[in-house]
C-alpha positions in Angstrom: -38.5 13.5 -139.7 -39.4 17.1 -138.9 -39.6 19.5 -141.8 -38.4 23.1 -141.5 -39.4 26.2 -143.5 -37.7 29.6 -143.3 -39.7 32.7 -144.2 -38.8 36.4 -144.2 -41.0 38.6 -142.1 -41.1 41.2 -144.9 -42.7 38.5 -147.2 -45.4 37.7 -144.7 -48.9 39.0 -145.7 -49.9 41.1 -142.7 -53.4 41.4 -143.9 -53.9 37.9 -142.5 -53.5 39.4 -139.0 -56.1 41.3 -136.9 -55.9 45.0 -137.7 -54.5 45.9 -134.3 -51.6 43.4 -134.8 -50.2 44.5 -138.2 -47.6 47.0 -137.0 -44.3 45.1 -136.6 -43.4 47.5 -133.8 -46.3 46.3 -131.7 -45.6 43.7 -129.0 -48.5 41.6 -130.3 -47.1 41.4 -133.9 -44.9 38.3 -133.5 -47.4 36.4 -131.4 -50.1 37.1 -134.0 -48.0 35.7 -136.7 -47.2 32.7 -134.6 -50.9 32.0 -133.9 -51.9 32.6 -137.5 -49.3 30.0 -138.8 -50.3 27.5 -136.1 -54.0 27.8 -137.1 -53.2 27.7 -140.8 -51.3 24.4 -140.4 -53.8 23.2 -137.8 -56.6 23.3 -140.3 -55.1 20.1 -141.8 -54.3 18.5 -138.5 -50.6 19.5 -138.7 -48.4 20.6 -135.8 -45.8 23.2 -136.0 -43.5 25.2 -133.8 -42.9 28.8 -134.8 -39.8 30.8 -133.9 -39.3 34.4 -135.0 -35.8 35.9 -134.8 -35.0 39.3 -136.2 -36.3 39.2 -139.7 -36.9 35.5 -140.1 -39.7 33.1 -139.3 -38.8 29.5 -138.7 -41.6 27.0 -139.0 -40.9 23.4 -138.0 -43.5 20.7 -138.8 -43.6 18.0 -136.1 -44.1 14.7 -137.8 -44.1 12.7 -134.6 -47.1 14.6 -133.3 -49.0 13.9 -136.5 -48.3 10.2 -135.8 -49.5 10.6 -132.2 -52.7 12.2 -133.4 -53.3 9.3 -135.8 -52.6 6.9 -132.9 -55.3 8.7 -130.8 -57.9 8.6 -133.6 -57.2 4.9 -134.2 -57.8 4.3 -130.4 -61.2 6.0 -130.7 -62.1 3.9 -133.8 -61.2 0.7 -131.9 -63.3 1.8 -128.9 -60.4 2.6 -126.6 -61.8 6.0 -125.6 -59.8 6.4 -122.4 -56.5 6.1 -124.2 -57.6 8.1 -127.2 -59.0 10.9 -125.0 -55.7 11.0 -123.0 -53.6 11.4 -126.2 -55.9 14.1 -127.6 -56.0 16.0 -124.3 -52.2 16.1 -124.2 -52.0 17.3 -127.8 -54.6 20.0 -127.1 -52.7 21.3 -124.1 -49.6 21.9 -126.2 -51.3 22.7 -129.5 -54.7 24.3 -128.9 -55.1 25.5 -132.5 -55.3 22.1 -134.3 -58.8 21.7 -135.7 -58.6 17.9 -135.9 -57.7 17.7 -132.2 -60.5 20.1 -131.3 -63.0 18.2 -133.4 -62.3 14.8 -132.0 -61.9 15.9 -128.4 -65.0 18.0 -128.7 -67.0 15.0 -129.9 -65.7 12.9 -126.9 -66.8 15.6 -124.5 -70.2 15.8 -126.2 -70.7 12.1 -125.9 -69.7 12.3 -122.2 -72.3 15.1 -121.7 -69.5 17.6 -120.9 -71.3 20.0 -123.1 -69.7 23.3 -122.0 -66.2 22.0 -123.0 -67.6 20.3 -126.1 -69.2 23.5 -127.4 -66.1 25.5 -126.6 -63.8 23.2 -128.5 -66.1 22.5 -131.5 -66.8 26.3 -131.8 -63.1 26.9 -132.0 -62.7 24.1 -134.5 -65.2 25.8 -136.8 -63.5 29.2 -136.3 -60.1 27.7 -137.4 -61.6 25.9 -140.3 -65.1 27.3 -141.2 -65.4 24.7 -144.1 -65.2 21.7 -141.7 -68.7 20.4 -142.2 -68.4 17.6 -139.7 -67.2 20.0 -137.0 -70.3 22.2 -137.7 -72.4 19.0 -137.5 -70.8 17.9 -134.2 -71.4 21.4 -132.8 -75.0 21.2 -133.8 -75.4 17.9 -131.9 -73.7 19.3 -128.8 -75.9 22.4 -128.9 -79.0 20.2 -129.3 -77.9 18.1 -126.4 -77.6 21.4 -124.4 -81.2 22.3 -125.5 -80.0 25.3 -127.4 -82.1 24.5 -130.5 -81.6 27.9 -132.2 -77.8 27.6 -132.1 -78.0 23.9 -133.1 -80.3 24.7 -136.1 -77.9 27.4 -137.3 -74.9 25.1 -137.0 -76.7 22.3 -138.8 -77.8 24.5 -141.6 -74.2 25.7 -142.0 -72.9 22.2 -142.2 -75.5 21.3 -144.9 -74.6 24.3 -146.9 -70.9 23.4 -146.8 -71.4 19.7 -147.8 -74.9 19.1 -149.3 -74.0 15.6 -150.4 -72.8 14.1 -147.2 -75.7 11.8 -145.9 -74.5 12.0 -142.2 -74.4 15.8 -142.4 -77.8 15.9 -144.0 -79.3 13.4 -141.5 -78.0 15.4 -138.6 -79.3 18.6 -140.1 -82.8 17.1 -140.5 -82.8 15.6 -137.0 -81.8 18.9 -135.4 -84.2 21.0 -137.5 -87.1 18.6 -136.6 -86.3 19.3 -132.9 -87.3 22.9 -133.6 -90.7 21.8 -134.8 -90.0 22.5 -138.5 -90.7 19.0 -139.7 -91.2 20.2 -143.3 -87.8 21.8 -143.3 -86.3 18.6 -141.7 -87.9 16.4 -144.4 -86.0 18.4 -147.1 -82.7 17.2 -145.6 -83.8 13.7 -144.6 -85.3 12.9 -148.0 -81.9 13.7 -149.6 -80.0 11.8 -146.9 -82.2 8.7 -147.5 -81.6 9.0 -151.2 -77.9 9.2 -150.8 -77.7 6.5 -148.2 -80.8 4.2 -148.7 -79.5 1.7 -146.2 -79.0 4.1 -143.3 -81.7 3.0 -140.9 -81.4 6.2 -138.8 -82.1 8.5 -141.7 -85.1 6.3 -142.8 -86.5 6.3 -139.2 -86.1 10.1 -138.8 -87.8 10.7 -142.2 -90.7 8.4 -141.3 -91.2 10.2 -138.0 -91.3 13.6 -139.8 -93.7 12.4 -142.4 -95.9 10.9 -139.7 -96.1 14.1 -137.8 -96.7 16.2 -140.9 -99.7 14.2 -142.1 -100.2 10.7 -140.8 -103.2 10.0 -143.0 -101.6 11.1 -146.2 -98.2 9.6 -145.5 -99.3 6.3 -143.8 -98.2 4.0 -146.6 -94.9 5.7 -147.1 -94.2 5.7 -143.3 -95.2 2.1 -142.9 -92.7 1.1 -145.7 -89.9 3.2 -144.2 -90.5 1.6 -140.7 -90.4 -1.8 -142.3 -87.2 -1.0 -144.1 -85.7 0.1 -140.7 -86.7 -3.2 -139.1 -85.2 -5.2 -142.0 -81.9 -3.2 -142.1 -81.2 -2.9 -138.4 -82.9 -5.6 -136.5 -82.6 -5.3 -132.7 -81.6 -1.6 -132.7 -83.6 1.0 -130.8 -84.9 2.5 -134.0 -86.0 -0.9 -135.2 -87.9 -1.6 -132.0 -89.6 1.8 -132.2 -90.4 1.1 -135.8 -92.3 -2.0 -134.7 -94.4 0.1 -132.3 -95.0 2.7 -135.0 -96.2 0.1 -137.5 -98.6 -1.3 -135.0 -99.9 2.2 -134.3 -100.4 2.9 -138.0 -102.1 -0.4 -138.6 -104.5 0.0 -135.7 -105.4 3.6 -136.7 -106.2 2.4 -140.3 -108.0 -0.6 -138.9 -110.3 1.5 -136.6 -111.0 4.1 -139.3 -113.0 1.5 -141.3 -115.7 1.0 -138.6 -116.2 0.9 -134.9 -116.6 -2.9 -134.9 -114.9 -4.9 -137.6 -117.1 -7.8 -138.8 -114.1 -9.4 -140.5 -112.1 -9.4 -137.3 -115.1 -10.8 -135.4 -115.2 -13.8 -137.8 -111.4 -14.3 -137.6 -111.6 -14.5 -133.8 -114.6 -16.8 -134.0 -112.7 -19.1 -136.5 -109.7 -19.1 -134.1 -112.0 -20.0 -131.1 -113.3 -23.0 -133.1 -109.8 -24.1 -134.1 -108.6 -23.9 -130.5 -111.6 -25.7 -129.1 -110.0 -29.1 -129.3 -106.4 -28.0 -128.7 -104.4 -28.1 -125.4 -103.3 -25.0 -123.7 -99.7 -25.9 -124.6 -100.6 -26.1 -128.3 -102.5 -22.9 -128.2 -99.4 -21.3 -126.6 -97.3 -22.5 -129.5 -99.7 -20.8 -131.9 -99.4 -17.6 -129.9 -95.7 -17.7 -129.9 -95.4 -18.3 -133.7 -98.0 -15.6 -134.5 -96.2 -13.1 -132.2 -92.8 -13.9 -133.8 -94.4 -13.4 -137.3 -95.8 -10.1 -136.1 -92.4 -8.8 -134.8 -91.6 -7.6 -138.3 -95.0 -5.9 -138.7 -98.1 -7.3 -140.3 -100.0 -5.5 -143.1 -103.4 -5.7 -141.3 -105.1 -3.4 -143.8 -104.0 -5.2 -146.9 -106.0 -8.4 -147.4 -103.9 -9.3 -150.5 -100.8 -9.8 -148.4 -100.8 -13.4 -147.1 -99.0 -15.2 -144.3 -98.6 -18.8 -143.2 -98.4 -20.6 -139.9 -96.9 -24.0 -139.2 -98.9 -24.6 -136.0 -102.2 -24.2 -137.7 -101.5 -24.5 -141.4 -103.3 -22.2 -143.7 -103.2 -19.0 -145.7 -103.9 -15.9 -143.6 -104.2 -12.2 -144.0 -102.4 -9.9 -141.6 -105.6 -9.1 -139.7 -106.4 -12.8 -139.4 -102.9 -13.4 -137.8 -103.6 -10.6 -135.4 -106.9 -12.1 -134.4 -105.4 -15.6 -134.0 -102.7 -14.1 -131.8 -105.2 -12.2 -129.6 -107.5 -15.1 -129.3 -104.7 -17.5 -128.4 -103.5 -15.1 -125.7 -107.0 -14.8 -124.2 -107.3 -18.6 -124.1 -104.0 -19.2 -122.3 -103.6 -15.9 -120.4 -106.9 -14.0 -120.3 -106.7 -10.2 -120.0 -103.1 -10.0 -121.3 -102.3 -7.5 -124.1 -101.6 -8.9 -127.6 -100.2 -5.6 -128.8 -103.2 -5.0 -131.1 -106.6 -4.1 -129.7 -109.2 -6.3 -131.1 -110.8 -7.1 -127.7 -114.2 -5.8 -128.8 -114.2 -8.1 -131.8 -113.0 -11.0 -129.6 -115.8 -10.4 -127.1 -118.4 -10.4 -129.9 -116.9 -13.6 -131.3 -116.9 -15.2 -127.9 -120.7 -14.5 -127.6 -121.2 -16.2 -131.0 -119.0 -19.1 -130.0 -121.0 -19.7 -126.9 -124.3 -19.4 -128.7 -123.3 -22.0 -131.3 -122.2 -24.5 -128.7 
């Protein structure tokens, strides 16, 4: 049921209006009051009609439209973007000063890459309610997608200042600021986001990326652990797949820093060649598949104390040993193919030793 409020114009605080609209004898006076009231209610997602007659202001709150807005948001939450967008567009056409409508419709446009409309609506949402942290965050994302990094950074910082304890706001602020090249500044927000939401794989991945860029040598152990956490928390996601690649990169960099040719890896490859000598290609392929599956979650190739087991060739192996077994198995069944970890030089040396001992 609609709710109606009657106010006297003489009781209305005209200081809320633009300076050039405060004179009641000006034609813009009543329209300025109407827009102010619509915006004031619109901050909370409410819809009102405003009528001004003589000395009275009549404000009617439209409950059915609030229900319609809720219906549109539920459609979005359920993935019915077409219907949700249609509802929001109609509400926006009739009530362009509702910040909740502006925010949700702006995010839809942003996701659809209609960035001009997205930025326009989200900017207006922040003007109507400048404390709407998520509207500022959505504006930062839209500006970033539009390659306006300076504006995106400003909006992201504003959002973080408004709500410094919202992990989504902080994560977005960190991600946007990293795009500007300020990885140290980005880490400040991402560290806090990761602390507030330790199971948010996106925050963890973004933090690992910043730390890796800042100082890969100093931050390698921390980055490796963060990437591992991402893989465990969100298997199959894009950030998890990227984390697997990053862990391999970190492992290989640390592996190669020890020496040009790793004698331990040579011996692991030689041991694998000896094990495979009496095995069929099919059996060796089974070993390769098991070792590759084990490596999907990342192997600690620079930590000899971390041990792994294989069913196809029972034993207790280090991460580097598993990598060498995998590489050797692949060279036996599909010579020249990439195992994902370059120990080809060590394999070639092992192959020479293997042939010499025959």
